[in-house]
C-alpha positions in Angstrom: 1.9 -23.7 -65.6 2.3 -27.4 -65.4 5.8 -28.8 -65.9 5.9 -32.3 -67.3 8.5 -34.4 -65.5 10.9 -36.6 -67.4 9.8 -40.2 -67.1 12.0 -42.6 -65.3 13.9 -44.6 -67.9 12.9 -47.9 -66.3 9.3 -46.8 -66.2 9.4 -45.8 -69.9 10.9 -49.1 -70.8 8.2 -51.0 -68.9 5.4 -49.0 -70.5 6.9 -49.4 -73.9 7.3 -53.1 -73.6 3.8 -53.4 -72.3 2.4 -51.7 -75.4 3.9 -54.4 -77.6 1.5 -57.0 -76.2 -1.6 -55.0 -77.0 -3.3 -55.2 -80.4 -4.3 -52.1 -82.4 -8.0 -51.3 -83.0 -9.4 -49.9 -86.2 -12.4 -47.7 -85.6 -15.1 -45.9 -87.8 -18.8 -45.2 -87.7 -21.3 -44.2 -85.0 -21.4 -45.5 -81.5 -25.0 -45.9 -80.1 -23.9 -47.2 -76.7 -21.5 -45.8 -74.2 -18.0 -46.8 -75.2 -14.6 -47.1 -73.6 -11.2 -46.9 -75.4 -8.8 -48.7 -73.1 -5.1 -49.0 -73.2 -5.5 -52.7 -74.1 -6.9 -51.8 -77.4 -4.5 -49.0 -78.1 -3.6 -47.6 -80.6 -7.0 -46.7 -82.1 -6.7 -46.0 -85.8 -9.5 -44.0 -87.4 -10.1 -45.5 -90.8 -13.3 -43.4 -91.2 -15.2 -40.7 -89.3 -16.1 -41.7 -85.7 -19.4 -40.3 -84.4 -20.6 -39.9 -80.8 -24.4 -39.1 -80.9 -26.4 -37.1 -78.3 -26.7 -39.0 -75.0 -23.7 -41.2 -75.7 -20.3 -40.9 -73.8 -16.9 -42.0 -75.2 -14.4 -42.5 -72.4 -10.7 -42.6 -73.3 -8.3 -44.1 -70.7 -4.8 -42.7 -69.8 -2.0 -43.8 -72.2 -4.3 -44.5 -75.2 -3.0 -43.4 -78.6 -5.4 -42.3 -81.4 -4.1 -42.1 -84.9 -5.8 -40.6 -88.0 -5.0 -42.4 -91.2 -6.8 -39.9 -93.4 -9.1 -36.9 -93.4 -11.3 -38.2 -90.7 -12.8 -36.7 -87.5 -14.0 -37.7 -84.1 -17.4 -36.0 -84.1 -18.8 -35.3 -80.7 -22.5 -34.5 -80.4 -22.7 -36.4 -77.1 -19.9 -36.4 -74.5 -16.2 -37.2 -74.5 -14.2 -37.9 -71.3 -10.5 -38.0 -72.1 -8.4 -37.6 -69.0 -4.8 -38.8 -69.2 -2.2 -38.4 -66.5 1.2 -36.8 -66.3 3.0 -40.0 -66.9 0.4 -41.5 -69.2 -1.0 -38.7 -71.4 -3.6 -39.5 -74.1 -2.0 -38.9 -77.6 -3.9 -37.8 -80.7 -1.8 -37.9 -83.9 -2.8 -36.7 -87.4 -0.2 -36.9 -90.1 -2.2 -35.1 -92.7 -4.2 -31.8 -92.7 -8.0 -31.6 -93.0 -10.8 -31.9 -90.6 -10.2 -31.5 -86.8 -9.3 -34.5 -84.8 -12.1 -33.7 -82.4 -15.1 -31.7 -83.7 -17.9 -30.6 -81.3 -21.4 -30.0 -82.7 -24.8 -29.6 -81.1 -23.7 -30.5 -77.6 -23.3 -29.1 -74.1 -19.6 -28.7 -74.0 -19.5 -28.5 -70.2 -20.3 -32.2 -70.0 -17.0 -33.2 -71.8 -13.6 -33.2 -70.1 -10.1 -33.1 -71.7 -6.9 -33.2 -69.7 -3.3 -34.4 -70.0 -3.5 -34.9 -73.8 -0.9 -34.5 -76.5 -2.2 -33.3 -79.9 0.4 -33.7 -82.7 -0.4 -32.3 -86.1 -0.4 -31.1 -88.8 -4.0 -32.2 -88.6 -6.1 -29.7 -86.6 -6.7 -30.6 -83.0 -9.9 -29.1 -81.7 -12.8 -27.2 -83.3 -16.1 -25.9 -82.0 -18.7 -26.4 -84.8 -18.3 -25.6 -88.5 -21.0 -23.0 -89.1 -21.3 -19.9 -91.2 -24.0 -17.2 -91.3 -25.8 -19.1 -94.0 -25.1 -22.7 -92.9 -26.0 -23.2 -89.2 -26.6 -26.2 -87.1 -30.2 -26.7 -86.0 -28.9 -27.2 -82.4 -26.0 -25.1 -81.4 -23.1 -25.8 -79.0 -23.6 -24.5 -75.5 -21.5 -24.5 -72.3 -17.8 -24.2 -71.8 -15.2 -26.7 -73.1 -12.2 -26.7 -70.7 -9.0 -28.4 -71.9 -6.3 -28.6 -69.2 -2.7 -29.6 -69.3 -2.7 -30.1 -73.0 0.3 -30.1 -75.4 -0.5 -28.8 -78.9 2.3 -29.2 -81.5 2.0 -28.2 -85.1 -1.7 -28.1 -85.1 -4.7 -25.8 -84.8 -7.4 -24.9 -82.2 -10.4 -23.1 -83.7 -13.9 -21.9 -82.7 -16.4 -21.7 -85.7 -19.9 -21.6 -84.2 -22.2 -18.8 -85.3 -23.6 -16.7 -82.5 -23.6 -19.5 -79.9 -23.4 -19.3 -76.1 -20.4 -21.7 -76.0 -16.8 -20.9 -75.3 -13.4 -22.6 -75.1 -10.9 -22.4 -72.3 -7.3 -23.7 -72.6 -5.7 -23.9 -69.2 -2.1 -24.9 -68.4 -1.4 -25.6 -72.0 1.8 -25.8 -74.0 1.2 -24.6 -77.5 4.0 -24.8 -80.1 3.9 -23.9 -83.8 0.1 -23.9 -83.8 -2.8 -21.7 -84.9 -5.3 -20.5 -82.3 -8.2 -18.8 -84.1 -11.7 -17.5 -83.6 -12.9 -18.0 -87.2 -15.1 -15.5 -89.1 -17.9 -14.7 -88.4 -19.2 -14.2 -84.8 -17.5 -17.3 -83.5 -17.0 -18.2 -79.8 -14.5 -16.6 -77.5 -11.3 -18.4 -76.5 -9.5 -18.0 -73.1 -5.9 -19.1 -72.6 -4.6 -19.2 -69.0 -1.4 -20.3 -67.3 0.1 -21.4 -70.6 3.2 -21.3 -72.8 2.9 -20.3 -76.5 5.9 -20.5 -78.9 6.0 -19.9 -82.6 2.2 -19.6 -82.8 -0.4 -17.6 -84.7 -3.2 -16.2 -82.5 -6.0 -14.6 -84.6 -9.3 -13.1 -83.4 -10.8 -13.0 -86.9 -13.5 -10.6 -88.1 -16.5 -10.4 -85.8 -15.0 -13.0 -83.5 -16.0 -12.6 -79.8 -12.4 -12.3 -78.7 -9.4 -14.1 -77.4 -8.2 -13.6 -73.8 -4.7 -14.5 -72.6 -4.0 -14.6 -68.9 -0.8 -15.3 -66.9 1.0 -16.8 -69.8 4.4 -16.7 -71.5 4.4 -15.9 -75.2 7.4 -16.2 -77.5 7.9 -15.6 -81.3 4.1 -15.5 -81.8 2.0 -13.3 -84.1 -1.2 -12.0 -82.6 -3.8 -10.3 -85.0 -7.3 -9.0 -85.0 -9.7 -8.9 -87.9 -12.3 -6.3 -88.6 -15.6 -5.4 -87.0 -15.0 -6.3 -83.4 -12.2 -8.9 -83.5 -10.4 -8.3 -80.2 -7.6 -9.6 -78.0 -7.0 -9.0 -74.3 -3.8 -9.9 -72.5 -3.4 -9.9 -68.7 -0.4 -10.6 -66.5 1.7 -12.1 -69.3 5.1 -11.8 -70.9 5.6 -11.5 -74.7 9.0 -11.8 -76.2 10.0 -11.4 -79.9 6.4 -11.4 -80.9 4.0 -9.0 -82.6 0.5 -7.6 -82.3 -1.1 -6.3 -85.5 -4.1 -6.2 -87.8 -5.4 -9.1 -89.8 -8.0 -9.4 -92.5 -11.0 -7.2 -93.2 -11.8 -3.5 -92.7 -12.1 -1.6 -90.5 -10.0 -3.0 -87.7 -11.3 -1.3 -84.6 -10.4 -3.8 -81.8 -9.9 -3.2 -79.0 -6.6 -4.7 -78.1 -6.0 -4.6 -74.3 -2.9 -5.1 -72.3 -2.9 -5.2 -68.5 0.0 -5.8 -66.1 2.2 -7.3 -68.8 5.7 -7.1 -70.1 6.5 -6.9 -73.8 10.1 -7.4 -75.0 10.8 -6.6 -78.7 7.1 -7.1 -79.4 6.0 -4.3 -81.7 2.3 -3.1 -81.8 1.0 -2.2 -85.3 -2.7 -1.2 -85.0 -3.0 1.9 -87.2 -6.8 2.0 -87.2 -7.6 0.2 -83.9 -8.3 1.0 -80.3 -5.4 0.1 -78.0 -5.7 0.1 -74.2 -2.8 -0.4 -71.9 -2.4 -0.3 -68.2 0.5 -1.1 -65.8 2.7 -2.6 -68.5 6.3 -2.4 -69.6 7.7 -2.3 -73.1 11.3 -2.9 -74.0 12.2 -2.8 -77.6 14.9 -2.3 -80.2 12.9 -2.0 -83.4 12.0 1.2 -85.3 8.5 1.7 -83.7 7.3 0.2 -80.4 3.6 1.2 -80.4 1.7 2.3 -83.5 -2.1 2.7 -83.0 -5.1 4.7 -84.0 -6.7 5.6 -80.7 -6.9 4.5 -77.1 -5.5 4.9 -73.6 -2.0 4.3 -72.2 -1.9 4.5 -68.4 0.7 3.7 -65.7 3.2 2.1 -68.1 6.7 2.6 -69.4 8.4 2.3 -72.8 12.1 2.0 -72.7 14.0 2.0 -76.0 17.6 1.5 -77.0 18.0 5.0 -78.6 17.1 3.9 -82.1 13.3 4.1 -82.5 10.0 5.8 -81.8 8.2 4.8 -78.6 4.6 5.7 -79.7 3.2 6.7 -83.1 -0.4 7.9 -83.1 -2.4 7.9 -86.3 -5.6 9.3 -84.9 -7.8 6.8 -86.8 -10.9 5.0 -85.5 -11.6 2.5 -88.1 -11.8 4.2 -91.5 -11.9 7.7 -90.1 -9.8 10.3 -88.3 -11.7 10.9 -85.0 -10.4 8.6 -82.3 -9.1 10.2 -79.1 -5.8 9.3 -77.3 -5.1 9.6 -73.6 -1.6 9.1 -72.2 -1.3 9.2 -68.4 1.3 8.4 -65.7 3.6 6.8 -68.3 7.4 7.0 -68.8 8.9 7.2 -72.3 12.7 7.4 -72.3 15.8 6.4 -74.2 14.1 6.6 -77.6 14.9 8.6 -80.7 11.4 10.0 -80.5 9.1 9.7 -77.5 5.7 10.4 -79.3 5.1 10.9 -83.0 1.7 12.1 -84.0 0.9 11.8 -87.7 -2.7 12.7 -87.4 -5.1 13.3 -84.5 -8.5 14.3 -83.3 -7.9 14.7 -79.6 -4.6 13.8 -77.8 -4.2 14.5 -74.1 -0.8 13.7 -72.5 -0.8 14.2 -68.7 1.5 13.4 -65.8 4.1 11.6 -67.8 7.9 11.4 -67.8 9.0 12.1 -71.4 12.8 12.5 -71.5 16.2 11.3 -72.7 14.7 10.9 -76.2 17.5 12.1 -78.5 15.6 13.6 -81.5 12.2 14.8 -80.1 10.2 14.1 -77.0 7.1 15.0 -79.1 6.8 15.3 -82.9 3.4 16.7 -83.9 2.9 16.2 -87.6 -0.9 16.7 -87.3 -2.8 19.9 -87.7 -4.4 19.7 -84.2 -3.2 21.3 -81.0 -1.9 18.7 -78.6 -2.4 19.1 -74.9 0.6 18.0 -72.9 0.3 19.4 -69.4 1.9 18.3 -66.0 4.6 16.3 -67.7 8.3 16.0 -66.7 10.6 16.7 -69.6 13.9 15.9 -67.9 14.6 19.6 -67.3 13.0 22.8 -66.1 14.6 25.0 -68.8 11.9 26.1 -71.2 14.3 26.5 -74.0 15.5 22.9 -73.7 11.9 21.7 -73.5 10.9 23.7 -76.6 13.9 22.4 -78.5 12.8 18.8 -77.9 9.2 19.4 -79.2 8.5 19.6 -83.0 5.3 21.5 -83.8 3.8 24.7 -85.3 6.8 26.7 -84.3 9.0 24.5 -86.5 6.6 24.2 -89.4 3.3 26.3 -89.6 1.6 23.4 -91.4 1.4 21.6 -88.1 -0.5 22.1 -84.8 1.0 23.3 -81.6 2.0 21.3 -78.5 0.7 23.0 -75.4 3.1 22.1 -72.6 3.1 25.4 -70.6 2.1 23.7 -67.3 5.0 21.3 -66.8 6.4 19.3 -63.8 9.6 20.5 -62.1 10.5 17.1 -60.8 10.2 13.5 -62.0 6.7 11.9 -61.6 7.7 9.0 -59.3 4.2 7.5 -59.5 4.9 6.2 -63.0 5.0 3.4 -63.9 2.2 2.8 -61.3 1.7 0.2 -58.7 -2.1 0.2 -58.6 -5.0 -2.0 -57.6 -5.7 -4.0 -60.8 -8.7 -6.3 -61.1 -7.7 -8.7 -63.8 -11.2 -9.6 -64.8 -14.3 -11.1 -63.2 -17.3 -12.7 -64.8 -18.5 -9.3 -66.0 -15.1 -8.1 -67.0 -15.2 -5.2 -64.7 -13.0 -4.3 -61.7 -14.7 -5.0 -58.4 -15.0 -2.6 -55.5 -14.9 -5.4 -53.0 -11.7 -4.3 -51.3 -8.8 -1.9 -51.1 -5.5 -3.7 -51.3 -2.1 -2.3 -50.4 1.5 -3.6 -50.2 4.5 -1.9 -48.6 7.4 -1.3 -48.6 7.7 -1.5 -52.3 10.5 -2.0 -53.3 11.0 -4.5 -50.5 13.9 -6.8 -49.5 13.0 -8.2 -46.1 9.5 -8.1 -44.7 6.5 -7.3 -46.9 3.2 -6.0 -45.4 -0.1 -6.8 -47.2 -3.1 -4.8 -46.0 -6.6 -5.7 -47.0 -9.5 -3.4 -46.0 -13.1 -2.7 -46.8 -14.3 -6.2 -47.4 -17.9 -5.7 -48.5 -19.2 -9.0 -50.0 -17.0 -12.1 -49.1 -14.6 -13.1 -46.4 -12.4 -15.7 -48.1 -9.5 -14.9 -50.4 -6.4 -16.6 -51.5 -3.1 -14.6 -51.4 -0.2 -15.6 -53.7 3.2 -14.2 -54.8 4.0 -15.3 -58.3 7.3 -14.9 -60.2 7.4 -13.7 -63.9 7.1 -17.3 -65.2 4.1 -18.2 -63.2 5.6 -20.1 -60.3 3.8 -19.6 -57.0 6.4 -18.7 -54.4 4.0 -17.9 -51.5 0.4 -19.0 -51.0 -2.1 -18.6 -48.1 -5.8 -18.8 -47.6 -7.2 -15.7 -45.8 -10.5 -15.5 -43.8 -11.7 -12.3 -42.4 -14.7 -10.1 -41.9 -13.4 -6.6 -42.0 -9.7 -5.7 -42.1 -6.6 -7.9 -42.1 -2.9 -7.6 -42.5 -0.2 -10.2 -43.5 3.5 -9.9 -43.0 5.5 -12.0 -45.5 9.2 -12.7 -45.3 10.6 -12.1 -48.8 14.3 -12.1 -47.9 15.0 -15.3 -49.8 13.4 -14.1 -53.0 15.7 -13.2 -55.9 15.8 -9.6 -57.1 13.3 -8.7 -59.7 9.6 -8.0 -60.4 6.9 -10.2 -58.8 3.1 -10.2 -58.7 1.1 -10.2 -55.5 -2.2 -11.8 -56.4 -5.4 -11.8 -54.5 -8.3 -14.0 -55.7 -11.8 -14.7 -54.8 -13.6 -17.1 -57.3 -13.3 -15.5 -60.7 -12.2 -12.1 -59.4 -8.5 -11.3 -59.5 -6.5 -8.4 -58.1 -2.8 -7.8 -58.8 0.0 -5.6 -57.7 3.5 -5.4 -58.9 6.2 -6.0 -56.3 9.8 -5.1 -56.7 12.4 -7.0 -54.7 15.7 -5.2 -54.5 
């Protein structure tokens, strides 16, 4: 994530004084020749809509300010090149709500470039199209709009095309008190990477193609999905004092996916949706940490403060009872209740550590028999295990919990350190390589082994701390097997990520420095 440096006071004074000699420029209407907005004409004040037709390019120089005096927009059907710099960002300011500052319609988004820009609301910042099922553009947006090193404050970023091939990427963004939304219906996907979000609303509305968040820090933010395929995926990120829940429309089916992430006091409330989790950690102090309808929890841990329920399962899949739940290689401890099942179709709990939960390890309030084999209950005493499970034998209205085949020692493989392909172009984990790190935990020398390279021979290897800072980086070239030895003795204690990347394919492993 990019950190903007404080400007030297003298430099700021020079820049500020230089602005005073420039005249402002009022702009409105369509441009039919390529146009440049330079700092000598700044600020540019929109006193009406500005339009960039197909085949025309508007270039905005670093340091230029664009102000909106009313409900006007900069409509781009051609190309916009707006690349500021760290010290001279381009600034868009809209003091009143209404149309987006920059609206893209009927254009190849890949031709436009946006970087080092500050968008200040409350006017919306960016929007892809303004379509609905019954009002569609004759030529739709295509390509990918990438906005890098952008600050969004008190504004909105939206996609609203209908069944287009376009998409929006926000990279190295700082987003504060803003809305990020894929608008109903069937609007373009949004990807957010290497970014900071604070006090935001993130909404994959009904039928939206989804929102992905990767390698980002999220605080005090509300993330929701709408009905009928609205979905959110979160990878290698940290969420604090936030929430993930259901938005408008029915049925909300998701999925919501979490991968290699940490959630602190961030409750999940998805009573009818599919929830998929792998290699993630939940720390919470609210009444319920995870409430969901159906899904998979794998290689994760939920650690409470002895005053809530770690997992509540409703058994719903959309409108109906019928979704299955699989819980594997996961630790649930220090809760009042480990797992509460209010209704169920199929629930399978396998190879987990479920202990130190003061009221019940499992409370089965459904009529179904729950399979809970090969789990560690904190004891080998069957009477103690039974006393911590509420089921048919406590109330014959409910189903049994079958735990007869239980572990006699703690499952030390949970939470797991596993090969985890974040995502590639086809969103599937690749079988390009096997990737191992040891010893883990480590405090001196770390070994990284890479074997079975089948397709490519160039990778980048990085070690990243929880806030996204790269502490180690090296380019690797090999044809078959290779090993790296890395000195981590100067690293602080804590959890880090070892990242292997080739193009759009990512692989991650958690590393503990003790």
